C-alpha positions in Angstrom: -16.7 -31.6 -26.6 -14.1 -29.7 -24.5 -11.9 -32.0 -22.5 -11.4 -31.8 -18.7 -8.0 -32.4 -17.1 -7.2 -36.1 -16.8 -6.6 -36.1 -13.0 -8.0 -37.9 -10.0 -9.5 -34.7 -8.7 -13.2 -34.3 -8.0 -15.2 -33.2 -11.1 -15.8 -29.6 -9.7 -12.0 -29.2 -9.2 -11.4 -30.3 -12.8 -13.9 -27.7 -14.0 -12.1 -25.1 -11.9 -8.8 -26.1 -13.5 -10.3 -26.0 -17.0 -11.6 -22.4 -16.3 -8.3 -21.3 -14.8 -6.3 -22.7 -17.8 -8.6 -20.8 -20.2 -8.0 -17.6 -18.3 -4.2 -18.2 -18.0 -3.9 -19.0 -21.7 -5.7 -15.8 -22.6 -8.5 -17.7 -24.3 -10.9 -16.0 -21.9 -9.5 -12.4 -21.4 -9.9 -10.3 -18.3 -13.3 -8.5 -18.0 -14.8 -10.6 -20.8 -18.1 -12.5 -20.3 -17.4 -16.2 -20.0 -19.7 -19.1 -21.2 -22.9 -19.6 -19.2 -23.4 -22.4 -16.8 -25.6 -24.2 -19.3 -23.0 -23.8 -22.0 -20.3 -25.3 -19.7 -22.6 -28.2 -18.8 -23.1 -29.0 -22.4 -19.4 -28.5 -23.4 -17.9 -30.4 -20.5 -20.5 -33.1 -20.0 -20.9 -32.6 -16.3 -23.9 -31.7 -14.1 -25.2 -28.2 -13.5 -24.5 -28.6 -9.8 -20.8 -29.4 -10.5 -20.4 -26.3 -12.7 -22.2 -24.1 -10.2 -19.9 -25.2 -7.4 -16.8 -24.6 -9.5 -17.9 -21.2 -10.5 -19.0 -20.2 -7.0 -15.6 -21.2 -5.6 -13.7 -19.4 -8.3 -15.8 -16.3 -7.6 -15.0 -16.5 -3.9 -11.3 -16.8 -4.8 -11.5 -13.6 -6.9 -11.0 -15.2 -10.3 -14.6 -14.5 -11.6 -17.2 -11.7 -11.1 -20.8 -12.9 -11.2 -23.5 -10.2 -11.8 -27.0 -11.4 -11.2 -29.2 -11.3 -14.3 -26.2 -10.4 -16.5 -23.7 -13.2 -16.4 -20.2 -14.3 -15.2 -17.1 -12.3 -16.2 -13.4 -12.9 -15.9 -12.4 -10.7 -13.0 -9.8 -8.0 -13.5 -6.4 -8.6 -11.6 -6.8 -8.1 -7.9 -4.6 -5.8 -5.8 -1.6 -7.8 -4.4 -2.9 -7.8 -0.9 -5.4 -6.2 1.5 -5.2 -6.2 5.3 -8.2 -8.5 5.7 -9.8 -10.6 3.0 -13.4 -11.6 2.9 -13.6 -15.2 4.0 -16.2 -17.6 5.3 -15.4 -18.0 9.0 -16.9 -21.5 9.0 -14.4 -22.6 6.4 -11.5 -21.0 8.4 -12.5 -22.9 11.5 -12.9 -26.2 9.7 -9.5 -25.7 8.0 -8.0 -25.6 11.4 -9.6 -29.0 12.1 -12.2 -27.6 14.5 -16.0 -27.7 14.4 -18.0 -24.7 13.4 -21.6 -23.9 14.2 -23.7 -20.8 14.3 -27.0 -19.5 15.7 -29.2 -16.6 14.6 -29.7 -14.1 17.4 -32.2 -12.1 15.4 -33.3 -11.2 11.8 -35.4 -8.1 11.2 -36.4 -5.2 9.0 -35.6 -1.7 10.2 -35.7 1.9 9.0 -32.3 3.5 8.8 -31.2 6.3 11.1 -28.8 9.1 9.9 -25.7 7.1 10.8 -26.8 4.1 8.6 -28.0 6.5 5.8 -24.5 7.9 5.7 -22.9 4.4 5.7 -25.2 3.2 2.9 -24.9 6.5 1.0 -28.7 6.9 1.1 -30.2 10.3 0.5 -32.8 9.6 3.3 -34.5 6.9 5.3 -34.7 3.4 3.8 -35.7 0.0 4.9 -32.8 -2.4 5.3 -32.4 -5.9 6.6 -30.6 -6.4 9.9 -29.2 -9.7 11.2 -27.0 -10.9 14.0 -25.4 -14.4 13.8 -23.1 -15.8 16.5 -20.3 -18.2 15.4 -18.7 -20.9 17.6 -15.5 -22.8 17.3 -15.7 -26.1 19.2 -18.6 -24.8 21.2 -16.7 -21.6 22.2 -18.3 -18.4 20.9 -15.6 -16.5 18.8 -17.5 -13.9 16.7 -20.7 -11.8 16.6 -21.6 -11.1 13.0 -24.0 -8.1 12.6 -25.1 -7.2 9.1 -27.2 -4.5 7.6 -28.1 -5.5 4.1 -29.5 -3.4 1.2 -32.7 -5.1 0.1 -32.5 -3.5 -3.4 -29.5 -5.7 -4.1 -30.3 -8.7 -2.0 -34.1 -9.0 -1.8 -34.2 -12.6 -0.5 -31.8 -12.1 2.4 -34.4 -12.0 5.2 -36.1 -15.2 4.1 -33.0 -17.4 4.5 -32.2 -19.9 7.3 -28.7 -18.9 8.3 -28.3 -21.8 10.6 -28.2 -24.1 7.5 -26.6 -21.6 5.1 -23.8 -19.1 5.9 -24.5 -15.4 5.2 -21.2 -15.3 3.4 -22.2 -18.0 0.9 -25.6 -16.5 0.3 -24.3 -13.0 -0.3 -21.5 -14.1 -2.6 -24.0 -15.9 -4.8 -26.6 -13.1 -4.6 -24.5 -10.1 -5.6 -21.0 -9.5 -6.7 -18.6 -7.6 -4.4 -16.7 -5.0 -6.4 -15.2 -3.0 -3.5 -14.6 -3.5 0.3 -13.7 -1.1 3.1 -12.3 -2.4 6.4 -11.7 -0.4 9.7 -10.5 -2.3 12.8 -11.1 -1.0 16.3 -10.1 -2.2 19.8 -13.1 -2.2 22.1 -14.1 -3.7 25.4 -17.1 -6.0 25.8 -20.3 -4.3 27.0 -23.1 -6.3 28.7 -24.6 -7.5 25.4 -21.3 -8.5 23.8 -20.2 -10.2 27.1 -23.3 -12.2 27.2 -23.1 -13.3 23.6 -19.4 -14.2 23.6 -19.5 -15.6 27.2 -16.9 -13.0 28.4 -16.6 -10.8 31.5 -17.7 -7.2 30.9 -14.8 -5.1 29.9 -12.9 -8.0 28.2 -10.8 -6.9 25.2 -12.4 -7.4 21.8 -11.7 -6.6 18.2 -14.3 -4.8 16.1 -14.0 -5.1 12.3 -16.2 -2.6 10.5 -16.8 -3.7 6.9 -18.7 -2.1 4.0 -19.1 -3.8 0.7 -20.2 -2.3 -2.7 -21.8 -3.9 -5.7 -21.0 -1.5 -8.5 -21.9 2.0 -7.3 -24.2 0.9 -4.5 -23.4 -0.1 -0.9 -24.6 -3.7 -0.5 -23.8 -4.4 3.2 -22.7 -2.6 6.3 -21.2 -5.0 8.8 -19.9 -5.1 12.4 -17.9 -8.2 13.2 -16.9 -8.5 16.8 -14.2 -11.0 17.9 -13.3 -12.1 21.4 -9.9 -10.6 21.7 -8.3 -13.5 23.5 -9.7 -16.2 21.1 -9.1 -14.7 17.7 -6.6 -12.7 15.7 -6.7 -10.8 12.4 -3.8 -10.4 10.0 -2.3 -11.1 6.7 1.0 -11.9 5.0 2.1 -10.4 1.7 5.1 -9.4 -0.4 5.5 -5.7 -0.8 6.0 -4.4 -4.4 9.3 -2.9 -5.4 11.2 -4.3 -2.5 14.4 -2.4 -2.1 13.4 0.5 -4.3 12.3 4.0 -3.3 9.0 3.8 -5.2 
């Protein structure tokens, strides 16, 4: 039997360390399929739930790439930094020591218009899933999360209860994200946004347009609206070749 690290960490953290050590040592090369959850359960002597949580968190952190019906692969090296990473807003809020909750404004099926056809790279009209979720930090609304989801890639999306499960967690488990596009705009709150975020009309907001791909297909088209005075977007990174002309 393989041996987990001898630390006081929770079991799922030990499984994560075991996997990262295998990647770092070269035992599991980049882009190679790794052992299945069942194989890890048998080899490590832990529960399926423990292994699943460890692999899910490693996937969220970009170390693994999980393809539904195919398996889990060691992810290729990620670019050094992007302007905005895909994160679970609930985790961000809780990491600041605050309380997160969300409510579902609506969940529906709709037929795409030409704008959505272009965003999804569809050749013509398609049915997609459309959801809107509002996020609160300590009872203050901070984000409107509007998603259009490709049902071919995520067929069970519309059946979920997103007051109990985050859209982020469900989508990360449902389909791998292989490419992301971000565009940020400064907007002012119209009547609908003002009502949902409890702002005066005309208040400054940030709008993050996000598209995600799974392989060659667009998985989601998203509009994330933030109350400008309550949230900020940014990143910190070290540029490559500092001090050179390259």
